[in-house]
N, C-alpha and C positions, 0 to 999 in steps of 0.2 A: 633589561638587566641580565647579565650573563650568569650562568650557573656553573659552578665548578664540579658538582657531582650530581648529574641528573638521575642516576640510579638510586642514590640515597634519598633524593627528593621523592621519587616514585614510591619507595618503601615507606617513607615517613608519611606521605599523604594517605596511603592505605592504612597504616597503623593508626593515624589520628582519626580517620573515618570509622574504623572499628571501635575505637574507644568512645566515640561520640554516638555510636549505634546508628550511623547513616545507612540508608539503603544503597546509595550509589556514591561514587567519587569520580571526579573528572580530573585528568592529569594531562599536561601538554604532551602531544604525541611525538614519537620518534620510532624508528624501526626497532631499535633495541628494546624500548619500553613495550612495544607491541609484542615482541617475542616473549618478554617476561610475563605479560598478561596472558598470552597464549598458553604458556607453561602452567601458570596458576590455574587456568581454566581446565586444562587437560588433567591436572593432578587433583582436581575437585576442591580447590581452596576457595574458588569464587563461583557465583552462579553463571555469569556470562560477561563478555566484554565486547565493545564495538568502538570503531573510530568514527567520530562525528565532526561536523564542521564547527568551528569556533563561533561564538555569538557575534551578532552584527557589530561591526566596528573593529573586530580583532582579526588578526591573520592567523593562518595555520589551522591545525586540527587538534582535537582533544580525544583522549582515550577515556571512554566512560565504562567504569567497572561496576557491575552489580554484585555486591557482597553477599556471601552466603552465611546464614545463621541457622541454628537449630530451633526447635519449637520453643525452647525456653530462652531464646535470644542470646545464646552463646555463639560466638563466631567460629567458623571452621578454621580460621587462622588464629593460633594462640601465640605465635611469635614470628617476627621477621628480623633478620640481621644482615647487614652489609658486611661482606668479608673483605673483598679487595677494594681498597679506597685509592683515591688519586695520590695520596701521600705514601701509601704502602700497598703496592700491587702484590697479589698472591697468585702465583702460578703453580700448577701441579701437573704431574704426569698421570697417565691413566690408572696406575696402581695406587696413587696417593690421593685420589679424590675422596674428600671427607664424607663420612656417613653422618647424617643428622639424627640424633636420638636413636642410635643403633638401627637405622633404616626406617624409622617411623616418620621422619621428616624428609624434606627434599632439598638437595643441594643444586643450585643453578649455576651453570658455567658457560663461558663463551669459548668455543673451540674453533678449530679451523673448518669445521663442518657446520658452524652456526651455533646459536644458543640452544642448549639442551640440558636436561636434568643430569645429575651426577650418575644415576643408574644407567641412562642411555649412553653417556660418554664412556663409562667403564665397559659396557657391552661392545661399543664401537672401537674401543682401544685407543681413544684419543684423550689427551689432556688439554689444559688451557687455563684460562683465568677463572677463578671461583668468584662469581659475582655476589651471590647471596645465599642465605639459608632460610627455609621456611618450615615451620612445624605447627 
């Protein structure tokens, strides 16, 4: 079955796993999803991530994300939002990259230099497509 928006699927699987208080979540792998997981790990929203082989009988690979919780079982991620969708793409220049919660969250964008945070894109002086926001 083909998927029209794999990034939204990635974010929804993480959001659903957090609501169900799962320790890990497995997502079909792609290069862009791996970059999203890398950024979530670098920014401290998740414990870790790895690419694993799919179970016997299935093809491809999976991204396994280990979610991060506080001692009282509150998630490090309080919100995820898809910004640029297939029906409405959102492109910005380096000066217009949105700040999330006044800088307390993270904006993730796809630029000509790869997938990076909004802060890194502003520092590098490159714009691009705003993929998602995390807080």
